[in-house]
C-alpha positions in Angstrom: -29.6 13.6 36.4 -31.0 15.0 33.2 -32.8 12.7 30.8 -30.5 13.7 28.0 -27.4 12.6 30.1 -29.0 9.3 30.9 -29.7 8.6 27.2 -26.1 9.5 26.3 -24.8 7.1 29.0 -27.0 4.3 27.8 -26.1 4.8 24.2 -22.4 5.0 25.0 -22.6 1.8 27.1 -24.4 0.1 24.3 -21.8 1.1 21.7 -18.9 0.0 24.0 -20.6 -3.4 24.6 -21.2 -3.8 20.8 -17.5 -3.2 20.1 -16.5 -5.5 23.0 -18.8 -8.2 21.7 -17.1 -8.1 18.2 -13.7 -8.3 19.8 -14.7 -11.3 21.9 -16.1 -13.1 18.9 -12.9 -12.5 16.9 -10.8 -13.7 19.9 -13.1 -16.7 20.3 -12.6 -17.6 16.6 -8.8 -17.3 16.8 -8.5 -19.2 20.1 -10.7 -22.0 18.7 -8.6 -22.2 15.5 -5.4 -22.2 17.6 -6.8 -25.0 19.8 -7.9 -27.2 16.8 -5.2 -26.4 14.3 -2.2 -24.7 16.1 -0.4 -28.0 16.8 -0.3 -28.8 13.1 1.1 -25.5 11.8 4.8 -25.9 11.5 7.5 -25.4 8.9 6.8 -28.7 7.2 3.1 -27.8 6.9 3.7 -24.3 5.5 6.6 -25.3 3.2 5.2 -28.7 2.1 3.1 -29.9 -0.8 -0.3 -31.6 -0.3 -0.1 -35.4 -0.5 -1.7 -38.5 0.8 -4.9 -40.3 -0.2 -7.2 -38.5 -0.5 -5.1 -35.7 -1.6 -4.6 -33.1 1.2 -4.9 -35.6 4.0 -1.2 -35.2 4.5 1.5 -32.7 3.6 1.4 -28.9 3.5 -0.1 -25.9 1.8 2.9 -24.2 0.1 1.2 -24.3 -3.4 -2.0 -22.8 -2.0 0.0 -20.0 -0.3 1.9 -19.3 -3.6 -1.3 -19.4 -5.6 -3.1 -17.0 -3.3 -0.2 -14.5 -3.5 -0.1 -14.8 -7.3 -3.9 -14.1 -7.5 -3.7 -11.2 -5.1 -0.8 -9.5 -6.9 -2.3 -10.0 -10.3 -5.6 -8.5 -9.1 -3.8 -5.5 -7.7 -1.9 -5.0 -11.0 -5.2 -4.9 -12.9 -7.2 -2.8 -10.3 -4.8 -0.3 -8.8 -4.2 2.0 -11.8 -7.9 2.3 -13.0 -9.0 2.4 -9.3 -6.7 5.2 -8.4 -7.4 7.1 -11.6 -11.2 6.9 -10.9 -10.6 8.1 -7.3 -8.6 11.1 -8.5 -11.3 12.0 -11.0 -14.1 11.8 -8.4 -12.2 13.7 -5.7 -10.3 16.4 -7.7 -12.2 16.9 -11.0 -15.6 15.3 -10.7 -17.2 18.4 -9.2 -16.8 20.0 -12.7 -18.5 17.3 -14.6 -21.9 15.6 -14.6 -20.3 12.2 -15.0 -19.1 12.1 -11.4 -22.5 11.2 -9.9 -23.2 8.3 -12.3 -19.7 7.0 -11.8 -20.2 7.1 -8.0 -23.4 5.2 -8.3 -21.8 2.6 -10.5 -18.9 2.1 -8.1 -21.2 1.7 -5.2 -23.3 -0.7 -7.2 -20.2 -2.8 -8.1 -19.4 -3.1 -4.4 -22.8 -4.7 -3.8 -22.6 -7.2 -6.6 -22.1 -10.8 -5.1 -18.6 -12.0 -5.8 -19.9 -15.2 -7.4 -21.7 -13.1 -10.0 -18.4 -11.5 -10.9 -16.8 -14.9 -11.1 -19.5 -16.2 -13.4 -19.1 -13.1 -15.6 -15.4 -13.7 -16.0 -16.0 -17.4 -16.5 -18.4 -16.7 -19.4 -16.3 -14.0 -21.0 -12.7 -15.0 -20.2 -12.7 -18.7 -19.5 -15.2 -19.7 -22.2 -15.4 -16.9 -24.8 -11.8 -15.8 -24.9 -10.4 -19.3 -24.3 -8.4 -18.5 -21.2 -9.5 -21.7 -19.5 -9.4 -22.1 -15.7 -6.3 -20.1 -15.1 -4.4 -17.6 -13.0 -5.3 -14.8 -15.5 -9.0 -15.4 -15.2 -8.9 -15.6 -11.4 -6.8 -12.3 -11.3 -9.3 -10.5 -13.5 -12.3 -11.8 -11.4 -10.6 -10.6 -8.1 -9.6 -7.3 -9.8 -13.3 -6.6 -10.6 -14.2 -7.5 -7.0 -11.6 -5.2 -5.3 -11.9 -2.3 -7.8 -14.7 -0.5 -5.9 -12.8 -1.0 -2.6 -9.7 0.7 -4.0 -11.8 3.5 -5.6 -13.8 4.3 -2.4 -10.8 4.1 0.0 -8.6 6.2 -2.3 -11.3 8.8 -2.9 -11.8 9.1 0.8 -8.1 9.4 1.5 -7.8 12.2 -1.1 -10.9 14.0 0.2 -9.5 13.8 3.8 -6.7 16.2 2.8 -7.4 19.7 4.1 -8.9 21.9 1.3 -6.7 24.7 2.4 -3.9 23.2 0.4 -6.0 23.3 -2.7 -7.2 26.9 -2.0 -3.7 28.2 -1.4 -2.4 26.5 -4.5 -5.2 28.1 -6.6 -4.6 31.5 -5.1 -0.9 31.3 -6.1 -1.8 30.2 -9.6 -0.4 26.7 -9.2 -1.9 24.2 -11.7 -4.2 21.5 -10.4 -1.9 18.8 -11.8 1.1 20.1 -9.9 -0.9 20.5 -6.7 -2.2 16.9 -7.1 1.2 15.4 -7.8 3.3 17.3 -5.3 0.9 18.1 -2.4 -2.3 16.1 -2.3 -1.1 12.6 -3.4 2.0 12.5 -1.1 -0.2 13.3 1.9 -2.8 10.8 0.8 -0.4 7.9 0.2 -0.9 6.3 3.7 -4.7 6.3 3.3 -4.4 4.9 -0.2 -2.0 2.2 0.9 -4.4 1.3 3.7 -7.2 0.8 1.1 -4.9 -1.3 -1.1 -4.1 -3.5 1.9 -7.8 -3.9 2.7 -8.4 -4.9 -0.9 -5.6 -7.4 -0.6 -7.2 -9.0 2.4 -10.5 -9.0 0.7 -9.0 -10.8 -2.4 -7.0 -13.2 -0.4 -10.0 -14.5 1.5 -12.4 -14.7 -1.5 -13.5 -18.2 -2.5 -16.5 -17.8 -4.9 -14.8 -15.9 -7.8 -11.9 -18.2 -8.1 -13.9 -21.5 -7.8 -15.1 -21.0 -11.4 -12.1 -19.1 -12.8 -8.7 -20.2 -11.4 -8.7 -22.7 -8.5 -7.7 -26.4 -8.8 -7.5 -29.1 -6.3 -3.8 -29.6 -7.1 -1.5 -27.3 -9.1 2.1 -26.2 -9.0 1.1 -22.5 -8.7 4.2 -21.5 -10.6 2.8 -18.2 -11.7 2.1 -19.1 -15.4 -0.9 -17.0 -16.4 -2.7 -19.7 -18.4 -2.4 -22.4 -15.8 -4.8 -23.0 -12.8 -3.5 -22.4 -9.3 -4.2 -23.6 -5.8 -5.5 -21.0 -3.3 -5.9 -21.1 0.5 -9.6 -20.4 0.7 -10.5 -23.0 -2.0 -8.1 -25.5 -0.5 -9.8 -24.9 2.9 -13.2 -25.4 1.2 -12.2 -28.7 -0.3 -10.8 -30.0 3.0 -13.9 -29.1 4.9 -16.5 -30.0 2.3 -15.0 -33.4 1.5 -13.9 -34.1 5.1 -10.5 -35.0 3.9 -8.6 -33.9 7.0 -10.2 -31.7 9.7 -6.8 -31.2 11.3 -5.3 -29.8 8.1 -8.5 -27.8 7.5 -8.2 -26.0 10.8 -4.5 -25.5 10.4 -5.2 -24.0 6.9 -7.9 -21.8 8.4 -5.5 -20.6 11.1 -2.9 -19.6 8.5 -5.4 -17.8 6.4 -6.9 -15.9 9.3 -3.5 -14.9 10.6 -2.5 -13.6 7.1 -5.7 -11.5 6.9 -5.2 -10.2 10.4 -1.6 -9.0 9.6 -2.8 -7.3 6.4 -5.7 -5.6 8.1 -3.5 -4.5 11.0 -1.1 -2.8 8.6 -4.1 -1.1 6.9 -5.4 0.2 10.2 -1.9 1.5 11.1 -1.5 3.3 7.8 -5.0 4.8 8.1 -4.2 6.1 11.6 -0.9 7.5 10.3 -2.8 9.6 7.7 -5.2 10.8 10.3 -2.3 12.0 12.5 -0.6 13.7 9.6 -3.9 15.5 8.6 -4.8 16.4 12.1 
């Protein structure tokens, strides 16, 4: 057997074992959460309000689910349009301008900023300076800043994944770049863009640090009023664990949150594979 073949086999086996290890760790986490919290996840838990003394020791997590959904949707409203516009500029027009490289660097730098720093920035500017207070609006802005680079990078990659032959043929026929983008490139990139949006949703839904100082409250109705605080699943989970209020409810909340994130990420992977099949 040649040395090169041996090295290839060793590396292939190592990569397979690495992937298997990650899957086993994920399965172990899910199994443990099901074991500790599965018995407490029922309709009353999902549809009920937290109650008891201390608060959260009994009841359910409906306001936390509603607050999480409000925060995620608001973050998407703020982030999708500028994120998609930036991605279109970088993929379709940036090669003509010198601004593309600095914008790429800024986007990559934003993705590396700790989420708590973004939360503190929104706290100083929105909560204190602009007078928003601890509110849904402040939390949505903080999460929008956090997911903005995710949407830009995923959308840019989805657009760049479209075969360049479409662009070349359109130019050779004298078709405008705007028409090519709107009628040819974007429709084929939609599955990849939606996959990135779903990944951003999962990222926002599981974030705790930015909303701790901008939006989250121990108890709130989570009615969707912009200037009111909200409950959120990750923050509620943090309170339950940190204060040792109810470990049973904490594990049940963690299970609901993990299942929600798994569903979102599974949809994102399915859309990503759909675009790869269409562009193959």
